[in-house]
C-alpha positions as CSV (number, residue, x, y, z in Angstrom):
1,X,13.6,41.7,5.5
2,X,13.8,39.6,2.3
3,X,12.9,41.6,-0.8
4,X,12.4,38.8,-3.4
5,X,11.6,35.2,-3.0
6,X,11.2,32.9,-6.0
7,X,9.2,29.7,-5.5
8,X,9.7,27.1,-8.2
9,X,9.6,23.3,-8.7
10,X,13.0,21.6,-8.3
11,X,14.1,18.0,-9.1
12,X,14.8,15.8,-6.1
13,X,18.5,15.8,-6.8
14,X,18.8,19.6,-6.8
15,X,21.6,20.5,-4.4
16,X,19.8,23.3,-2.6
17,X,16.8,21.0,-2.0
18,X,19.0,18.1,-0.9
19,X,20.7,20.4,1.7
20,X,17.3,21.7,2.9
21,X,15.9,18.2,3.3
22,X,19.1,17.2,5.3
23,X,18.7,20.2,7.6
24,X,15.0,19.4,8.1
25,X,15.8,15.9,9.2
26,X,18.5,17.1,11.5
27,X,16.0,19.5,13.1
28,X,13.4,16.7,13.5
29,X,15.9,14.4,15.1
30,X,16.9,17.2,17.5
31,X,13.2,17.8,18.5
32,X,12.4,14.1,18.5
33,X,15.6,12.2,19.5
34,X,13.9,8.8,19.6
35,X,12.6,9.3,16.0
36,X,13.6,7.1,13.1
37,X,13.9,8.4,9.5
38,X,10.8,8.2,7.4
39,X,11.8,8.2,3.7
40,X,9.7,10.4,1.5
41,X,7.9,8.6,-1.4
42,X,10.0,9.0,-4.6
43,X,6.9,10.3,-6.4
44,X,6.8,13.4,-4.1
45,X,7.4,16.6,-6.0
46,X,9.1,19.6,-4.4
47,X,8.8,23.4,-4.5
48,X,11.8,25.4,-3.4
49,X,11.9,29.0,-2.2
50,X,15.0,30.8,-3.3
51,X,16.2,34.1,-2.0
52,X,19.5,35.8,-2.9
53,X,20.4,32.9,-5.2
54,X,20.1,30.4,-2.3
55,X,17.6,27.7,-1.5
56,X,16.0,28.8,1.8
57,X,12.8,26.7,2.1
58,X,11.0,23.7,0.6
59,X,7.8,21.8,0.6
60,X,6.9,18.4,-0.8
61,X,3.6,17.4,-2.3
62,X,2.7,13.7,-2.6
63,X,0.8,12.6,-5.7
64,X,-3.0,13.3,-5.6
65,X,-5.1,10.2,-5.0
66,X,-8.9,10.4,-5.2
67,X,-8.7,14.2,-4.6
68,X,-6.5,14.0,-1.6
69,X,-3.0,15.4,-1.5
70,X,-0.4,15.3,1.3
71,X,2.2,17.9,2.3
72,X,5.6,16.5,3.3
73,X,8.9,18.0,4.5
74,X,7.9,21.7,4.8
75,X,11.0,23.5,6.0
76,X,12.4,27.0,6.1
77,X,16.1,27.6,7.0
78,X,16.3,29.2,10.5
79,X,18.1,32.3,9.1
80,X,15.0,33.0,6.9
81,X,12.2,32.3,9.3
82,X,9.7,35.1,10.2
83,X,9.6,36.5,6.6
84,X,6.4,34.7,5.4
85,X,8.3,32.1,3.3
86,X,6.5,29.2,4.9
87,X,3.1,30.8,4.2
88,X,4.1,31.3,0.5
89,X,5.4,27.7,0.2
90,X,2.1,26.4,1.6
91,X,0.0,28.6,-0.6
92,X,2.1,27.5,-3.6
93,X,1.7,23.9,-2.8
94,X,-2.1,24.3,-2.4
95,X,-2.3,26.0,-5.8
96,X,-0.3,23.1,-7.4
97,X,-2.5,20.6,-5.6
98,X,-5.6,22.2,-6.9
99,X,-4.2,22.2,-10.4
100,X,-3.5,18.5,-10.0
101,X,-7.1,17.8,-9.0
102,X,-6.9,17.9,-5.2
103,X,-10.0,18.8,-3.2
104,X,-8.2,18.5,0.1
105,X,-4.7,18.4,1.6
106,X,-3.5,16.7,4.7
107,X,-0.2,16.8,6.7
108,X,1.4,15.6,9.8
109,X,3.5,17.6,12.3
110,X,4.5,17.1,15.9
111,X,3.7,18.2,19.4
112,X,7.2,19.7,19.7
113,X,6.7,22.0,16.7
114,X,4.4,24.8,18.1
115,X,5.4,27.2,15.4
116,X,4.3,24.8,12.7
117,X,1.0,24.1,14.5
118,X,0.3,27.8,14.8
119,X,1.1,28.3,11.1
120,X,-1.0,25.5,9.8
121,X,-4.0,26.4,12.0
122,X,-3.7,30.0,10.9
123,X,-3.9,28.9,7.2
124,X,-7.1,26.9,7.7
125,X,-5.8,23.4,8.5
126,X,-7.9,21.6,11.1
127,X,-7.0,18.6,13.4
128,X,-7.9,15.2,12.1
129,X,-7.4,11.7,13.5
130,X,-4.0,10.2,12.9
131,X,-3.6,8.4,9.6
132,X,-1.2,5.9,8.1
133,X,2.1,5.6,9.9
134,X,1.1,8.3,12.4
135,X,-1.7,6.2,14.0
136,X,0.6,4.9,16.8
137,X,2.9,7.9,17.1
138,X,1.9,9.8,20.3
139,X,3.9,12.9,19.3
140,X,2.2,13.2,15.8
141,X,-0.5,15.7,15.1
142,X,-2.5,15.4,11.8
143,X,-4.3,18.2,10.0
144,X,-6.4,18.6,6.8
145,X,-7.8,21.5,4.8
146,X,-10.5,21.5,2.2
147,X,-9.3,23.2,-1.1
148,X,-12.9,23.6,-2.4
């Protein structure tokens, strides 16, 4: 069991964050071999969970537009799953989004990520119709949560 996890903002070029984002993409390509890379908007800010001096999880938050924010690249290293880090990352991202003026958050995950689906639904995210680049992706599942 992890005793202490620090969640803090990190710049995009932070080595721990870069490594986590690389692992996240590798896992996505393993689950969705036909997938192509979707670059994250450069304006996305990131929070990183650190345990034992090591980056173990991350979550991205797109800029808030008209009260709507979007979560991107939520990932926890497999060695650190099952300790509540993902829940803490999401709660932290929600707090930052509220502070930045968001009234709701949305996100996309996929049909081959049942653990993510369970997590998001347990934290109050509800299915919504596909949006943006996810409209014609049959494996994509989209969710939203009101922050008010």
